C-alpha positions as CSV (number, residue, x, y, z in Angstrom):
1,X,100.1,101.8,109.9
2,X,96.9,100.3,111.3
3,X,94.2,98.1,109.8
4,X,90.8,99.8,109.6
5,X,87.5,98.2,108.6
6,X,87.4,100.5,105.5
7,X,91.1,100.1,104.6
8,X,94.3,101.2,106.3
9,X,95.1,104.2,108.5
10,X,98.4,105.9,107.6
11,X,100.3,107.9,110.2
12,X,102.0,110.8,108.5
13,X,104.5,113.5,109.5
14,X,104.0,116.5,107.2
15,X,106.8,118.9,106.4
16,X,105.3,122.0,104.7
17,X,107.2,124.6,102.7
18,X,109.8,122.0,101.5
19,X,111.7,122.6,98.3
20,X,109.8,119.8,96.6
21,X,106.8,117.5,97.2
22,X,107.9,113.9,97.9
23,X,107.3,110.8,100.1
24,X,110.6,111.0,102.0
25,X,110.9,107.9,104.2
26,X,110.0,107.5,107.8
27,X,109.9,109.8,110.9
28,X,109.3,108.0,114.2
29,X,107.0,105.4,112.8
30,X,105.2,107.9,110.5
31,X,105.5,108.3,106.8
32,X,107.3,111.6,106.1
33,X,105.7,113.6,103.4
34,X,107.4,116.9,102.3
35,X,105.2,119.4,100.4
36,X,105.9,122.7,98.9
37,X,102.7,124.3,100.1
38,X,102.5,126.4,103.2
39,X,100.3,125.2,106.1
40,X,97.8,128.1,105.8
41,X,94.3,127.5,104.6
42,X,94.7,123.7,104.5
43,X,96.9,123.9,101.4
44,X,99.6,121.6,102.9
45,X,96.9,119.1,103.9
46,X,95.6,119.0,100.3
47,X,99.1,118.5,98.9
48,X,99.9,115.7,101.3
49,X,96.6,114.1,100.4
50,X,97.4,114.4,96.7
51,X,100.9,113.0,97.1
52,X,99.7,110.0,99.0
53,X,96.8,109.4,96.6
54,X,99.2,109.5,93.6
55,X,101.7,107.0,95.2
56,X,99.0,104.6,96.5
57,X,96.8,104.8,93.3
58,X,93.8,105.3,95.5
59,X,92.1,108.3,97.2
60,X,93.0,109.0,100.8
61,X,91.0,111.0,103.4
62,X,92.3,113.1,106.3
63,X,91.0,111.6,109.5
64,X,92.8,113.6,112.1
65,X,95.6,116.2,112.5
66,X,94.3,118.9,110.3
67,X,96.3,121.6,112.2
68,X,99.5,119.8,113.2
69,X,102.4,118.0,111.5
70,X,101.2,114.6,112.8
71,X,98.3,113.5,110.7
72,X,96.3,110.3,110.1
73,X,94.9,109.5,106.6
74,X,92.6,106.7,105.6
75,X,93.4,104.7,102.5
76,X,90.1,103.1,101.6
77,X,90.0,99.5,100.1
78,X,93.8,99.0,100.6
79,X,95.2,96.8,103.3
80,X,98.3,97.6,105.4
81,X,100.6,95.3,103.4
82,X,99.5,96.9,100.1
83,X,100.0,100.4,101.5
84,X,103.5,99.6,102.8
85,X,104.5,98.0,99.5
86,X,103.3,101.0,97.5
87,X,105.0,103.5,99.8
88,X,108.3,101.6,99.6
89,X,108.6,102.0,95.8
């Protein structure tokens, strides 16, 4: 996690085609997010974004990593400590 002038940058490791959608701990310093959607057509990215938004209670925006498992999302108006606390629930 890194502070950003508009909020916090969240490093994510996405796992598409999982049996369920969930925030599943950490993977090498990244938040592991498992999603049921396949990676085709950006569907997995949308589901990762939705899962993060629901957990954080705030919209997130994909900043980089649209085609890989390693992604970076921006959580606007949340600081790093808030994001960590909400992801730890």
